[in-house]
C-alpha positions, 0 to 999 in steps of 0.5 A: 101826884103831879099837879098841873095849873092850866092857864089861859092867855090874857085877852087880846084885840082880835079877842075882843073884834070877834077874830078867829086867832088861831096860830096868828101871833098876835100879842097882848092887849092892854086889857090882857095886859092888866088881866096878866098881872092879876092873876100872877100873885094869885098862880105865885101862892100856888109855889110852881117849879115850872112854867112851860107855854106856848110861844105865841106872843099872847102866851108867853106874853102872860107866862112871863107875867106870872115868871116875873110873879113865881120867881120862875123863867118860862120855857116856850113849847110848840105843842101848845099853840093854839089849833090852826084855823087855816084859811079862817085866820085873821077872820071876825066869826059873824063874817064867818057865818054870813059867807063861809057855810064850813063855818056854820056846819062845824059851829052847830055840829057835835062831829069833827071836821078840817079848818079849811087849811088847818087842823082838827080839833082831835087832831089838836086835842090829842097834841095838846094832852100828849104835850100836857102829859110829856111836860107832867112826866118831865116833872113828875111830883112838881106843880107845873103852870102850862099856858096855852090857849081857850080851845086848846086847853079845853080840848086837851083837858076833855081828852085827858079825861077820857072824852072824844071831840064830840064830848068837849063840846059839852065844855064850857069855854075858858075865860081870858086868864082863866086857870082850871087845876089837874093832878095826875095820880100814878109815878113811873113805877106804875107804868113799869107795872103796866098800871095807867097814870090818872088825871083828875080835874081839879078845878075850871075856869077860875078867875081873878075879876077886875077890881069892882068900882064904888064909892070912895071909902066904902063897898068895892075898895075891897081885893077883888074875890076869886071866882070859879066857873 
């Protein structure tokens, strides 16, 4: 069995402003750095043997924090980049709803569409699913962290489980610095015999909340719990 720990990057200022990042190279905000530092020791408990990440700063910074906790050096993989939203890169969602009817039409429809000058959802989910499957093959029998982006990971996981773009619209969004677990059953011998390797989703959108605030010495002083949504 091969296990993938799929981590979305930490929060950015663009996330806070509800701007579309796409493939823009936006770094983590101070909050995002804190999120990465909180999730890193939790991921380290799973003892991954490798870390592969999108080369975009927000993902690489998150992977580097996890790598420091695990003693593993992250490796960049361009296939793990977020969807390219083309002309919409850097724009706020509310402005696009007001000014560009193509955005609203795409957001309310279950049908796939091409972002102007960018990618379709299907292209991204195939790219990410292919990358994850290839990483699993390269690290067969190991536990591997993959750090990528919200839309990319959500649709890629859906594709690995046999879903299409329409099915992915029913999946809840991934929180910043959340992690999900997927197992792949089957080895190279099965593949040589023509038998499919199978993916299974074990956990989705698990998070480490910020330490709750409470009176000194009272409730809120303990370690924050792990939450799965």
